[in-house]
N, C-alpha and C positions, 0 to 999 in steps of 0.2 A: 519577231522575237526580240526582246530587249537584251542587249549584250551586257553581261556582268562586268563591272569595273574591277580590275585587279587592285588589291590592297595597295601595292606600291605606286599606283597611279593617282591615289587620293592626295589631296593637300593635308598637311599635318593636322589642321584644325578639324578635319572630318574623320580623323583616325581614332580608333580605340587602341590604347596601348596596354599591354599586359606585362607586368614586371614580376618575374619569378625571383624571389629573394627580397625580403623587406628589412634588410639590415641598414647600415649607414648609407651605402651606395644606392640601393633600390629605394629605400625610404626617402632619401634626399631627391632622387629623380622624380618620384611621385609628387612630392611637395612642389618641386620646381615646374612641373607640367600642369599644375592646377590652372584651369581656365584657358589653356593653350591647345588642348586636344578635346575630342568629344567625350572621352571617358578614360579613366585609369583603373585597371583591374590589378589587384595584387594576388600573388600566390605564395603561401607560406604554410608549412606543415602544422605549425602551432596555431590553434584557434585564438590564443591570447594575442599573438602577434598581429593577426588579421584585425582583431578588434581594436588594438592600439592604433594601427595604421588608419583605420576608419575614423577613430576618435580625433586624431590630429589632422585629418583631411589629406593624408597622403594618397589615399585611394578612394574610389567611389563604390567598389565592390571587391569582395575577396573570396578566394577559394583555397581549399587544402591541397588540391592536386593540379599538376601542370595541364592535364588533359582538359579540365574544366575551364581554366583560365585561358588557355591557348585557343579554344574553339571560337571565342568571340573576338579575337585580336586581329587587327590589321598590322600592328607592329609588336613583336615579341622581344623583350629585353631580358636576358639571363644575367642576373646580378647575384650570382652564387659563386662559391669557390671553384677554381679551375677544374678540379676533378669532377665536381657535380655538374658543371657546365657541359663537360664532355659526355656524361651520362644523359643529360637532358637533351642534347642534340640527337643522340640515338633514339630517345623516346619520341622526339618531335618528328623524326624521319618515319617512324612507324605510324604515328598519328596522321601524317600527311598522306602516306600510302593508303590509309583507310578512308581518306576523304574527310577527316574530322576538321582540318584547318581550312581557313578561308583561302580563296583563290588568290595566289600571288602574295601571300603573307610574307612580311619582311622579318627576318630574324637577325638580331644583333646581340651583343653581349658586353660585359664590363670586365672581362677577365684580364689579369695583369700580364699574361703571356698570350701570344697570338698564333704561333706556329701550329701547335697541336690542334687548337680550336678551329683554325681556318681549314686545316686538313680534314677535320671531322665534318665541317660545314660543306665541304666539296662533295661529300657522299650523299647529301640530302636530295630528295626528289626535286625535279625541275619546278614543281609548283611552289617551292619555297625560295625566296630571294634572300641570300645570306650576305651579311657585312660584319666582319669582325670589328670589335670596338674596344677602346680602352681610354676612359677619361683619366688624365694624369693628375689626380687629386685624391684627397682622403685625409684620414686622421689616424693616430696610433690607437685611438679608442674605436670600438666597433659596436654595432647594434642600432636598432631603431631609436633608442633613447637619445642618441647624439646626431640624428639626421637633421639636416637644415637645408632650406630651399636655396641658399646661396652657395652651396658647396662647390658647384661647377663653374661659378662665375669667374671668367678670365682664364680658366684652365685649358690647356691643350686637350682636345678630344680626338684621339687617334682612330682613324677608320681604315680598315683593311678590306677593300672590296675583292671579291673573287673574280676570275676572268669572266664568269657567266653573269655577274651582277649587272643589272641594267643601270643606265645613267639616271633614270627616274628614281631607282632605289637609293642610289648614292645621294642624290639631291634631297630625298626625303629624310634620310638619317642626318645629313648635314643640317637640315632645317630643325630637326629635333635637338641636335647639339647646340645650335645657335639659340634656340628657344629657351634653353636653361642657362644661357650666358656663357657657354663654352666656345672654344675656337677650334673648329674641325680641321683636321690635318690628315691627308691620305699618306699611308706608309705601307711598304711591303712588310709582310709578317716577320720575315727573318731579320730585316733591318730594325724593326720595332724591338724584337727580343734582344738583339745585340745591344741596342742603346739602353733599353730598360735595365739590363744587367749592370751597365755602367753607372746609371744615375739613380737607381732604385734598389735593385736586389742586392748587389754587393755592399752598398752603403749600409743596408740593414745588417748584413753580416759583420761589417766593420764595427758598428755600434754594439752588436752583440758581443764580439770579441773584446772590445774595450771594457764593457761591463764585467765580463767574466774574468779578465785580467785583474781588474780592480777588486773583484770579489776574492781572488786568491790572497790579496794583501789584507782585505778586510777580515778574513777568517782568522788571521794571526794577530791583527791589530784593529779592533773595531773603531778606533778613533778615525780611521780613514773615512767612514761614512759621515761623521760629524763635520769633517773638513770639506767634504764634497759640496761644491757650490754650483752656481748657475752654469759654468763652463762644462762641468761633468754632466749635469742634467741635460743640457742641450745636445751635447755630443752623443749621449746614449739614449736620446728620446725615441729613436726608431726601435730600440730593443723592447719597447713597451707594446709593439704590435702583436696581434694575435698569433701565437706560435703555430697552430695547426694551419691557419690560412697561409702563413709565410712558408711553411714547409711545402705546402701544395704548390705554391708559386715557384719556389726554388727548384723543386724536382721536375716541374714541367718546363723549366728553362735551363736544365742542368749544364748543357754544353757551353752556352754563352756565359753562365755564371762561373763555371770553372775557368774559362779563358780569362775572364775579368779578375778573378781571384789571383791568377798567376801574375797579372799586371800589378795588382795591389801588393803582393808579396815581394815583387821585384823592387817597388818603390820603398817598402819598409827595409829591405836588405840594403838598399842604397843609403838610406838615412842612417842605418846602423854603421855602415862603413864610414860615413862622414863623421859620426860621433867618435869613432876610434882613431881617426886621422889626427896627426899632431897639429895640423893647421886648421883652425876653426873658420877660416875665411870662406871656404867652399860651402860649409853648412849655412852660414849666415846669408850667403848669396842665394842659395836655393830657397831659403825661407822668405827672403825679400821678393824674389821673382814670383814665387807662388802666391804670396800675399797680394801682389800687384795684379796677377792674373785673376784671382778670385774677385778683387774689387772691380775689375773690368767686366767680369761676368755679371756681377750684381748691378752694375751701372747699365749694362745693355739689356738684361733680362728681368731686372727687378729683384729686390731682396727685402 
């Protein structure tokens, strides 16, 4: 009898990859994987989205349901909002229990938070090999229209293996990340969420608050909008992100976001105190030290 090869034991080039969600992230992944895997399958509820993905070459075939796309996959990538990912993990658990999925299928995702997702993955049957994932890139625009093959190039691609995840599975998803030009990085889910709150989630809220505060002024004096130049636009760029998507992310990382908001508010309170102090020297010193620290960050990590 010929022994069936587990999906996680295959080289990337021999794998069929199914991507659930064909927006910016999923569509860009499909484009980046062209010619590097055996086949790319897309899953999207809207037939128009599937047809568009086929037309631009992001997928080789498309389906309307997760069950259809998942049945043929060696690697499953969930590129949907966090709350949808959690529901899809539950659905995939039921499909695995029914024997619908391939033996040793690898499941990963692109969710912006990892704690709840990895907890849900831990409940999957043993026939599924899970790895939490989060490529640290994107745009404030969303949708397949803005997908691009180079989106992941040079970006950190966080991987959160579970205790039961095999070394071959981790190696396979690392090879997928490298194939699209990303830099794989293993992290504990809690550490990921703590750091993501600091460098992504709370900066979004800061941009949102900055825009709302300016709107308060603009309501009484519309000239404010005519004066708003590139500095204001760049500072509030993140406020242009999809609101429902961001609410989903923030609520799934509530504790870490609230903790980081406390830090931000403490720094704002400190700045307010320096502004009211009779001596401006301390304010100037803080501004100079922070400017130097930011320059050092850009020099070391690129800007």
